[in-house]
VMD Tcl script that builds the backbone (N, CA, C; Angstrom):
set m [mol new atoms 351]
animate dup $m
set s [atomselect $m all]
$s set {name element resname resid chain x y z} {
  {N N MET 1 A 0.846 -1.177 0.000}
  {CA C MET 1 A 0.000 0.000 0.000}
  {C C MET 1 A 0.891 1.240 0.000}
  {N N ASP 2 A 0.537 2.214 -0.821}
  {CA C ASP 2 A 1.205 3.509 -0.819}
  {C C ASP 2 A 0.519 4.388 0.221}
  {N N THR 3 A 1.276 5.291 0.815}
  {CA C THR 3 A 0.731 6.189 1.819}
  {C C THR 3 A 1.168 7.616 1.525}
  {N N ILE 4 A 0.179 8.490 1.429}
  {CA C ILE 4 A 0.449 9.923 1.348}
  {C C ILE 4 A 0.485 10.421 2.786}
  {N N PHE 5 A 1.508 11.200 3.151}
  {CA C PHE 5 A 1.516 11.734 4.508}
  {C C PHE 5 A 1.648 13.250 4.489}
  {N N LEU 6 A 0.983 13.859 5.434}
  {CA C LEU 6 A 1.035 15.302 5.650}
  {C C LEU 6 A 1.480 15.479 7.097}
  {N N SER 7 A 2.639 16.067 7.293}
  {CA C SER 7 A 3.235 16.137 8.619}
  {C C SER 7 A 3.188 17.554 9.186}
  {N N GLU 8 A 2.766 17.650 10.421}
  {CA C GLU 8 A 2.719 18.907 11.170}
  {C C GLU 8 A 1.965 20.013 10.434}
  {N N VAL 9 A 0.756 19.689 9.989}
  {CA C VAL 9 A -0.122 20.671 9.364}
  {C C VAL 9 A -0.707 21.537 10.482}
  {N N ARG 10 A -0.411 22.814 10.459}
  {CA C ARG 10 A -0.903 23.727 11.488}
  {C C ARG 10 A -2.170 24.401 10.987}
  {N N VAL 11 A -3.226 24.327 11.818}
  {CA C VAL 11 A -4.535 24.848 11.441}
  {C C VAL 11 A -5.135 25.594 12.625}
  {N N GLU 12 A -5.809 26.695 12.341}
  {CA C GLU 12 A -6.521 27.442 13.368}
  {C C GLU 12 A -7.970 26.945 13.422}
  {N N THR 13 A -8.451 26.694 14.650}
  {CA C THR 13 A -9.837 26.266 14.827}
  {C C THR 13 A -10.282 26.530 16.254}
  {N N ARG 14 A -11.563 26.397 16.486}
  {CA C ARG 14 A -12.121 26.502 17.843}
  {C C ARG 14 A -12.308 25.082 18.356}
  {N N LEU 15 A -11.630 24.773 19.459}
  {CA C LEU 15 A -11.617 23.409 19.972}
  {C C LEU 15 A -11.445 23.440 21.478}
  {N N GLY 16 A -12.339 22.755 22.179}
  {CA C GLY 16 A -12.188 22.640 23.623}
  {C C GLY 16 A -13.528 22.617 24.327}
  {N N VAL 17 A -13.526 22.085 25.520}
  {CA C VAL 17 A -14.738 21.997 26.323}
  {C C VAL 17 A -15.030 23.308 27.047}
  {N N PRO 18 A -14.034 23.931 27.701}
  {CA C PRO 18 A -14.340 25.175 28.425}
  {C C PRO 18 A -14.718 26.312 27.470}
  {N N ASP 19 A -15.586 27.183 27.924}
  {CA C ASP 19 A -16.023 28.316 27.103}
  {C C ASP 19 A -14.844 29.157 26.619}
  {N N TRP 20 A -13.828 29.351 27.492}
  {CA C TRP 20 A -12.702 30.197 27.115}
  {C C TRP 20 A -11.936 29.627 25.930}
  {N N GLU 21 A -11.927 28.299 25.766}
  {CA C GLU 21 A -11.244 27.704 24.617}
  {C C GLU 21 A -12.029 27.907 23.326}
  {N N GLN 22 A -13.338 28.010 23.437}
  {CA C GLN 22 A -14.177 28.195 22.250}
  {C C GLN 22 A -14.210 29.657 21.781}
  {N N MET 23 A -13.787 30.579 22.636}
  {CA C MET 23 A -13.888 32.003 22.317}
  {C C MET 23 A -12.881 32.453 21.265}
  {N N THR 24 A -11.702 31.877 21.275}
  {CA C THR 24 A -10.638 32.310 20.374}
  {C C THR 24 A -10.072 31.105 19.633}
  {N N PRO 25 A -9.900 31.210 18.319}
  {CA C PRO 25 A -9.267 30.104 17.595}
  {C C PRO 25 A -7.875 29.817 18.141}
  {N N GLN 26 A -7.514 28.548 18.160}
  {CA C GLN 26 A -6.188 28.131 18.603}
  {C C GLN 26 A -5.558 27.265 17.526}
  {N N THR 27 A -4.258 27.166 17.569}
  {CA C THR 27 A -3.532 26.354 16.595}
  {C C THR 27 A -3.500 24.902 17.060}
  {N N ILE 28 A -3.891 24.019 16.165}
  {CA C ILE 28 A -3.730 22.588 16.384}
  {C C ILE 28 A -2.748 22.079 15.331}
  {N N VAL 29 A -2.169 20.919 15.602}
  {CA C VAL 29 A -1.199 20.333 14.682}
  {C C VAL 29 A -1.703 18.950 14.265}
  {N N LEU 30 A -1.739 18.715 12.962}
  {CA C LEU 30 A -2.241 17.458 12.410}
  {C C LEU 30 A -1.128 16.691 11.713}
  {N N ASP 31 A -1.096 15.392 11.947}
  {CA C ASP 31 A -0.299 14.471 11.141}
  {C C ASP 31 A -1.298 13.522 10.496}
  {N N ILE 32 A -1.258 13.432 9.180}
  {CA C ILE 32 A -2.264 12.667 8.440}
  {C C ILE 32 A -1.578 11.660 7.530}
  {N N GLU 33 A -2.094 10.447 7.547}
  {CA C GLU 33 A -1.655 9.416 6.615}
  {C C GLU 33 A -2.872 8.947 5.830}
  {N N ILE 34 A -2.750 8.931 4.517}
  {CA C ILE 34 A -3.837 8.507 3.638}
  {C C ILE 34 A -3.355 7.291 2.856}
  {N N GLY 35 A -3.951 6.137 3.139}
  {CA C GLY 35 A -3.549 4.896 2.483}
  {C C GLY 35 A -4.162 4.769 1.106}
  {N N MET 36 A -3.350 4.370 0.149}
  {CA C MET 36 A -3.778 4.207 -1.243}
  {C C MET 36 A -3.381 2.816 -1.738}
  {N N PRO 37 A -4.206 1.790 -1.482}
  {CA C PRO 37 A -3.789 0.423 -1.836}
  {C C PRO 37 A -3.671 0.157 -3.333}
  {N N HIS 38 A -4.346 0.929 -4.166}
  {CA C HIS 38 A -4.330 0.651 -5.610}
  {C C HIS 38 A -3.898 1.869 -6.421}
  {N N SER 39 A -2.979 2.655 -5.885}
  {CA C SER 39 A -2.530 3.862 -6.569}
  {C C SER 39 A -1.724 3.508 -7.817}
  {N N ARG 40 A -2.041 4.180 -8.905}
  {CA C ARG 40 A -1.288 4.012 -10.146}
  {C C ARG 40 A -0.348 5.182 -10.386}
  {N N ALA 41 A -0.342 6.145 -9.473}
  {CA C ALA 41 A 0.419 7.374 -9.675}
  {C C ALA 41 A 1.917 7.124 -9.857}
  {N N CYS 42 A 2.449 6.086 -9.239}
  {CA C CYS 42 A 3.885 5.792 -9.377}
  {C C CYS 42 A 4.257 5.447 -10.817}
  {N N GLN 43 A 3.332 4.824 -11.527}
  {CA C GLN 43 A 3.594 4.473 -12.926}
  {C C GLN 43 A 3.162 5.579 -13.894}
  {N N SER 44 A 2.034 6.208 -13.623}
  {CA C SER 44 A 1.464 7.166 -14.574}
  {C C SER 44 A 2.021 8.574 -14.428}
  {N N ASP 45 A 2.484 8.940 -13.226}
  {CA C ASP 45 A 2.952 10.293 -12.941}
  {C C ASP 45 A 1.843 11.312 -13.188}
  {N N ALA 46 A 0.594 10.895 -12.951}
  {CA C ALA 46 A -0.569 11.753 -13.201}
  {C C ALA 46 A -1.303 12.034 -11.892}
  {N N ILE 47 A -1.623 13.285 -11.664}
  {CA C ILE 47 A -2.332 13.688 -10.443}
  {C C ILE 47 A -3.699 13.017 -10.343}
  {N N GLU 48 A -4.285 12.663 -11.475}
  {CA C GLU 48 A -5.593 12.008 -11.487}
  {C C GLU 48 A -5.550 10.618 -10.849}
  {N N ASP 49 A -4.363 10.046 -10.734}
  {CA C ASP 49 A -4.217 8.698 -10.187}
  {C C ASP 49 A -3.821 8.684 -8.710}
  {N N THR 50 A -3.972 9.820 -8.069}
  {CA C THR 50 A -3.671 9.906 -6.641}
  {C C THR 50 A -4.618 10.910 -5.995}
  {N N ILE 51 A -4.357 11.234 -4.754}
  {CA C ILE 51 A -5.134 12.252 -4.048}
  {C C ILE 51 A -4.279 13.501 -3.966}
  {N N ASP 52 A -4.832 14.616 -4.401}
  {CA C ASP 52 A -4.127 15.889 -4.402}
  {C C ASP 52 A -4.047 16.410 -2.968}
  {N N TYR 53 A -2.873 16.306 -2.356}
  {CA C TYR 53 A -2.742 16.682 -0.949}
  {C C TYR 53 A -2.935 18.174 -0.731}
  {N N GLY 54 A -2.677 18.990 -1.743}
  {CA C GLY 54 A -2.952 20.429 -1.631}
  {C C GLY 54 A -4.438 20.686 -1.446}
  {N N GLN 55 A -5.261 19.931 -2.171}
  {CA C GLN 55 A -6.707 20.057 -2.025}
  {C C GLN 55 A -7.169 19.535 -0.672}
  {N N VAL 56 A -6.528 18.474 -0.183}
  {CA C VAL 56 A -6.878 17.935 1.140}
  {C C VAL 56 A -6.627 18.990 2.222}
  {N N VAL 57 A -5.450 19.615 2.187}
  {CA C VAL 57 A -5.118 20.628 3.193}
  {C C VAL 57 A -6.071 21.825 3.089}
  {N N ALA 58 A -6.352 22.264 1.873}
  {CA C ALA 58 A -7.280 23.388 1.697}
  {C C ALA 58 A -8.660 23.056 2.257}
  {N N ARG 59 A -9.120 21.853 2.020}
  {CA C ARG 59 A -10.450 21.438 2.512}
  {C C ARG 59 A -10.461 21.327 4.030}
  {N N ILE 60 A -9.380 20.834 4.623}
  {CA C ILE 60 A -9.281 20.756 6.082}
  {C C ILE 60 A -9.332 22.160 6.679}
  {N N ARG 61 A -8.557 23.085 6.117}
  {CA C ARG 61 A -8.562 24.462 6.628}
  {C C ARG 61 A -9.962 25.068 6.521}
  {N N GLU 62 A -10.628 24.826 5.414}
  {CA C GLU 62 A -11.973 25.363 5.200}
  {C C GLU 62 A -12.961 24.813 6.234}
  {N N THR 63 A -12.976 23.501 6.429}
  {CA C THR 63 A -13.956 22.906 7.340}
  {C C THR 63 A -13.676 23.283 8.796}
  {N N LEU 64 A -12.398 23.433 9.163}
  {CA C LEU 64 A -12.088 23.792 10.547}
  {C C LEU 64 A -12.285 25.276 10.823}
  {N N GLN 65 A -12.389 26.055 9.770}
  {CA C GLN 65 A -12.699 27.471 9.941}
  {C C GLN 65 A -14.182 27.674 10.263}
  {N N ILE 66 A -15.040 26.809 9.713}
  {CA C ILE 66 A -16.481 26.992 9.903}
  {C C ILE 66 A -17.081 26.080 10.969}
  {N N ASN 67 A -16.352 25.041 11.377}
  {CA C ASN 67 A -16.852 24.112 12.401}
  {C C ASN 67 A -16.029 24.245 13.671}
  {N N SER 68 A -16.682 24.037 14.805}
  {CA C SER 68 A -15.962 23.977 16.077}
  {C C SER 68 A -16.304 22.654 16.748}
  {N N PHE 69 A -15.407 22.205 17.603}
  {CA C PHE 69 A -15.570 20.926 18.283}
  {C C PHE 69 A -15.196 21.078 19.741}
  {N N LYS 70 A -15.807 20.295 20.592}
  {CA C LYS 70 A -15.428 20.264 21.998}
  {C C LYS 70 A -14.263 19.305 22.207}
  {N N LEU 71 A -14.306 18.154 21.548}
  {CA C LEU 71 A -13.323 17.105 21.786}
  {C C LEU 71 A -12.415 16.885 20.576}
  {N N VAL 72 A -11.129 16.620 20.860}
  {CA C VAL 72 A -10.205 16.306 19.771}
  {C C VAL 72 A -10.639 15.031 19.053}
  {N N GLU 73 A -11.275 14.113 19.780}
  {CA C GLU 73 A -11.759 12.871 19.160}
  {C C GLU 73 A -12.793 13.166 18.070}
  {N N ALA 74 A -13.717 14.080 18.344}
  {CA C ALA 74 A -14.756 14.429 17.367}
  {C C ALA 74 A -14.155 15.142 16.160}
  {N N LEU 75 A -13.184 16.006 16.397}
  {CA C LEU 75 A -12.517 16.690 15.293}
  {C C LEU 75 A -11.786 15.684 14.408}
  {N N ALA 76 A -11.073 14.753 15.024}
  {CA C ALA 76 A -10.337 13.734 14.261}
  {C C ALA 76 A -11.295 12.878 13.430}
  {N N GLU 77 A -12.402 12.476 14.022}
  {CA C GLU 77 A -13.389 11.664 13.288}
  {C C GLU 77 A -13.958 12.441 12.107}
  {N N HIS 78 A -14.278 13.706 12.324}
  {CA C HIS 78 A -14.811 14.559 11.257}
  {C C HIS 78 A -13.840 14.609 10.078}
  {N N LEU 79 A -12.555 14.806 10.377}
  {CA C LEU 79 A -11.571 14.903 9.299}
  {C C LEU 79 A -11.369 13.575 8.579}
  {N N CYS 80 A -11.338 12.475 9.317}
  {CA C CYS 80 A -11.225 11.158 8.665}
  {C C CYS 80 A -12.381 10.925 7.702}
  {N N GLN 81 A -13.592 11.174 8.174}
  {CA C GLN 81 A -14.772 10.962 7.331}
  {C C GLN 81 A -14.750 11.886 6.117}
  {N N LEU 82 A -14.341 13.127 6.287}
  {CA C LEU 82 A -14.261 14.078 5.183}
  {C C LEU 82 A -13.289 13.579 4.114}
  {N N ILE 83 A -12.110 13.140 4.519}
  {CA C ILE 83 A -11.098 12.680 3.559}
  {C C ILE 83 A -11.567 11.416 2.843}
  {N N MET 84 A -12.197 10.503 3.572}
  {CA C MET 84 A -12.684 9.278 2.920}
  {C C MET 84 A -13.814 9.582 1.944}
  {N N LYS 85 A -14.762 10.412 2.348}
  {CA C LYS 85 A -15.929 10.688 1.496}
  {C C LYS 85 A -15.602 11.595 0.321}
  {N N GLU 86 A -14.896 12.694 0.571}
  {CA C GLU 86 A -14.668 13.681 -0.484}
  {C C GLU 86 A -13.506 13.341 -1.414}
  {N N PHE 87 A -12.538 12.557 -0.920}
  {CA C PHE 87 A -11.363 12.259 -1.729}
  {C C PHE 87 A -11.234 10.784 -2.072}
  {N N GLY 88 A -12.180 9.967 -1.601}
  {CA C GLY 88 A -12.181 8.553 -1.947}
  {C C GLY 88 A -11.066 7.744 -1.312}
  {N N ALA 89 A -10.536 8.231 -0.194}
  {CA C ALA 89 A -9.448 7.502 0.472}
  {C C ALA 89 A -10.006 6.293 1.205}
  {N N PRO 90 A -9.431 5.116 1.004}
  {CA C PRO 90 A -9.925 3.930 1.691}
  {C C PRO 90 A -9.438 3.811 3.136}
  {N N VAL 91 A -8.299 4.446 3.454}
  {CA C VAL 91 A -7.734 4.367 4.802}
  {C C VAL 91 A -7.192 5.741 5.176}
  {N N VAL 92 A -7.549 6.213 6.370}
  {CA C VAL 92 A -7.041 7.493 6.862}
  {C C VAL 92 A -6.645 7.338 8.325}
  {N N LYS 93 A -5.462 7.825 8.639}
  {CA C LYS 93 A -4.990 7.862 10.024}
  {C C LYS 93 A -4.645 9.314 10.343}
  {N N ILE 94 A -5.177 9.810 11.455}
  {CA C ILE 94 A -4.964 11.213 11.823}
  {C C ILE 94 A -4.523 11.319 13.272}
  {N N LYS 95 A -3.510 12.133 13.470}
  {CA C LYS 95 A -3.094 12.531 14.821}
  {C C LYS 95 A -3.454 13.999 14.967}
  {N N VAL 96 A -4.239 14.329 16.009}
  {CA C VAL 96 A -4.603 15.703 16.315}
  {C C VAL 96 A -3.914 16.068 17.622}
  {N N ALA 97 A -3.108 17.121 17.600}
  {CA C ALA 97 A -2.402 17.566 18.797}
  {C C ALA 97 A -2.754 19.009 19.116}
  {N N LYS 98 A -2.998 19.257 20.399}
  {CA C LYS 98 A -3.193 20.608 20.912}
  {C C LYS 98 A -1.926 20.964 21.689}
  {N N PRO 99 A -1.053 21.772 21.084}
  {CA C PRO 99 A 0.201 22.086 21.763}
  {C C PRO 99 A 0.015 23.126 22.875}
  {N N GLY 100 A 0.791 22.933 23.957}
  {CA C GLY 100 A 0.870 23.918 25.021}
  {C C GLY 100 A -0.419 24.249 25.742}
  {N N ILE 101 A -1.382 23.349 25.733}
  {CA C ILE 101 A -2.678 23.661 26.339}
  {C C ILE 101 A -2.670 23.452 27.857}
  {N N LEU 102 A -1.819 22.545 28.343}
  {CA C LEU 102 A -1.698 22.315 29.781}
  {C C LEU 102 A -0.267 22.590 30.230}
  {N N PRO 103 A -0.095 23.187 31.398}
  {CA C PRO 103 A 1.254 23.455 31.899}
  {C C PRO 103 A 2.071 22.160 32.026}
  {N N GLY 104 A 3.335 22.239 31.619}
  {CA C GLY 104 A 4.233 21.098 31.733}
  {C C GLY 104 A 4.034 20.028 30.682}
  {N N LEU 105 A 3.199 20.302 29.683}
  {CA C LEU 105 A 2.888 19.333 28.635}
  {C C LEU 105 A 3.201 19.958 27.278}
  {N N LYS 106 A 3.957 19.268 26.442}
  {CA C LYS 106 A 4.236 19.799 25.104}
  {C C LYS 106 A 2.956 19.826 24.263}
  {N N ALA 107 A 2.202 18.736 24.312}
  {CA C ALA 107 A 0.959 18.647 23.535}
  {C C ALA 107 A 0.121 17.499 24.076}
  {N N LEU 108 A -1.156 17.531 23.744}
  {CA C LEU 108 A -2.050 16.418 24.023}
  {C C LEU 108 A -2.916 16.198 22.807}
  {N N GLY 109 A -3.525 15.021 22.711}
  {CA C GLY 109 A -4.369 14.779 21.554}
  {C C GLY 109 A -4.737 13.323 21.403}
  {N N VAL 110 A -5.114 12.968 20.173}
  {CA C VAL 110 A -5.527 11.605 19.864}
  {C C VAL 110 A -4.959 11.187 18.504}
  {N N ILE 111 A -4.915 9.889 18.312}
  {CA C ILE 111 A -4.611 9.301 17.009}
  {C C ILE 111 A -5.726 8.316 16.706}
  {N N ILE 112 A -6.358 8.469 15.546}
  {CA C ILE 112 A -7.392 7.508 15.139}
  {C C ILE 112 A -7.094 7.042 13.713}
  {N N GLU 113 A -7.576 5.857 13.393}
  {CA C GLU 113 A -7.443 5.287 12.055}
  {C C GLU 113 A -8.794 4.754 11.637}
  {N N ARG 114 A -9.214 5.093 10.432}
  {CA C ARG 114 A -10.504 4.633 9.930}
  {C C ARG 114 A -10.329 4.016 8.542}
  {N N HIS 115 A -11.150 3.001 8.281}
  {CA C HIS 115 A -11.156 2.311 6.979}
  {C C HIS 115 A -12.542 2.451 6.385}
  {N N ALA 116 A -12.580 2.786 5.108}
  {CA C ALA 116 A -13.854 2.882 4.411}
  {C C ALA 116 A -14.487 1.490 4.338}
  {N N PRO 117 A -15.822 1.431 4.398}
  {CA C PRO 117 A -16.485 0.124 4.314}
  {C C PRO 117 A -16.280 -0.554 2.968}
}
mol reanalyze $m
mol bondsrecalc $m
mol representation Tube
mol addrep $m
């Protein structure tokens, strides 16, 4: 299987349970892996035979600008489903990190992996 990866994608969004976290957008960091079991792009050298990662990042920025979430788990699930549905990815793994949100902690977050039915 081929894997497209997007490392340390920084995005502004509203995320958190307390009201103060929802008031101001904060930076989250995403690591995304998109599995492509039948990619022909290595042979064809054609963008049509893969997933355009520029479009994926643009779509993530767009959806996180208009949606807010309380939990990092819900945000991660939303992004996995978006990538599978809109880009036809059969496998998506996402790490969502909230840097510097708690004292003495570099970051906190979740990693989830989803497979299309």
